[in-house]
C-alpha positions as CSV (number, residue, x, y, z in Angstrom):
1,M,-63.2,-4.0,-8.8
2,A,-64.1,-1.7,-11.7
3,I,-65.4,0.9,-9.2
4,I,-62.2,0.9,-7.2
5,K,-60.2,1.2,-10.4
6,L,-62.4,4.2,-11.3
7,A,-61.8,5.9,-7.9
8,R,-58.0,5.4,-8.1
9,H,-58.0,6.6,-11.7
10,L,-59.9,9.8,-10.7
11,E,-57.5,10.4,-7.8
12,T,-54.5,10.0,-10.1
13,K,-55.8,12.2,-12.9
14,T,-57.3,15.0,-10.7
15,G,-55.0,15.0,-7.7
16,V,-58.1,15.1,-5.5
17,K,-59.0,12.6,-2.8
18,V,-61.9,10.2,-3.7
19,F,-64.2,8.7,-1.0
20,A,-66.8,6.0,-1.2
21,Y,-70.3,7.1,0.0
22,E,-69.1,9.7,2.5
23,A,-66.0,11.7,3.1
24,D,-63.8,11.5,6.2
25,A,-64.9,14.0,8.9
26,K,-61.5,15.8,8.5
27,A,-61.7,16.0,4.7
28,D,-60.9,19.4,3.3
29,A,-62.3,20.6,-0.1
30,P,-61.8,19.8,-2.8
31,Y,-62.8,16.2,-2.6
32,I,-65.0,13.7,-4.4
33,V,-67.6,11.3,-2.9
34,Y,-68.9,8.5,-5.2
35,Q,-71.9,6.2,-4.8
36,I,-73.3,3.5,-7.0
37,N,-76.9,4.5,-7.9
38,E,-77.6,1.5,-10.0
39,Q,-76.0,-1.8,-11.0
40,S,-77.6,-4.1,-13.5
41,E,-76.5,-7.4,-15.1
42,R,-77.1,-8.2,-18.8
43,L,-77.6,-11.9,-19.2
44,A,-76.8,-14.2,-22.1
45,V,-79.3,-16.7,-23.4
46,N,-77.6,-19.5,-21.5
47,G,-78.0,-17.5,-18.3
48,G,-74.5,-16.2,-17.8
49,V,-73.7,-12.6,-17.1
50,I,-72.2,-10.9,-20.2
51,Q,-72.1,-7.3,-19.0
52,T,-72.5,-5.3,-15.8
53,D,-73.8,-1.7,-16.2
54,Y,-73.2,0.9,-13.6
55,L,-74.8,4.3,-12.9
56,I,-72.3,6.2,-10.7
57,E,-72.8,9.6,-9.0
58,L,-69.8,11.7,-8.2
59,D,-70.4,14.5,-5.7
60,V,-67.6,17.0,-6.0
61,Y,-67.1,19.5,-3.1
62,T,-65.1,22.6,-3.8
63,K,-64.8,26.1,-2.2
64,T,-65.2,28.2,-5.3
65,F,-67.1,28.1,-8.6
66,K,-63.8,28.5,-10.5
67,E,-62.3,25.5,-8.7
68,S,-65.4,23.5,-9.5
69,E,-65.2,24.3,-13.2
70,V,-61.5,23.4,-13.4
71,L,-62.1,20.1,-11.5
72,K,-65.1,19.3,-13.7
73,E,-62.9,19.5,-16.8
74,K,-60.3,17.3,-15.1
75,I,-62.9,14.7,-14.1
76,I,-64.5,14.6,-17.6
77,N,-61.1,14.2,-19.2
78,A,-60.2,11.4,-16.7
79,L,-63.5,9.6,-17.4
80,L,-62.9,9.8,-21.2
81,E,-59.4,8.2,-20.6
82,F,-60.8,5.4,-18.2
83,E,-60.1,1.8,-19.3
84,R,-63.9,1.0,-19.5
85,P,-66.2,2.9,-21.9
86,V,-68.1,5.7,-20.3
87,T,-71.4,5.9,-22.2
88,S,-73.0,9.0,-20.5
89,I,-71.9,12.0,-18.4
90,K,-74.3,14.5,-16.9
91,C,-73.2,17.5,-14.8
92,D,-75.1,19.9,-12.5
93,T,-73.7,22.6,-10.2
94,D,-75.3,24.1,-7.0
95,K,-74.3,25.8,-3.8
96,E,-74.9,23.9,-0.6
97,D,-73.6,24.3,3.0
98,G,-70.9,26.8,2.0
99,F,-69.6,24.5,-0.8
100,I,-69.9,24.6,-4.5
101,F,-71.5,21.3,-5.0
102,L,-70.9,19.6,-8.4
103,T,-72.8,16.4,-9.2
104,I,-71.6,14.2,-12.1
105,E,-73.6,11.2,-13.1
106,L,-71.9,8.7,-15.4
107,E,-72.7,5.3,-16.9
108,F,-70.1,2.7,-17.8
109,F,-70.1,-1.1,-18.3
110,V,-67.8,-4.0,-17.6
């Protein structure tokens, strides 16, 4: 549920469509595709789950570098305002298949 809340939060704060794992074939840039790269559970001594940690990758597709930079700032601000603590944010920009391709990795826990 936290991942869905994150996707909705990003859509609201950035105004950009967010897709899980792959974009619709008709999607027009800019858009964001997210995937869960890692999910781990922290266990209490009695065996119950006390925390779930997520490593999420956001692949951001834009048409220009300027658009990519503006969207990156919106995404970072949205992550900092998210209801769950984001403990790490890492960004990398590249050009791929005619898109400016921004990758943002983030960690948060529930």
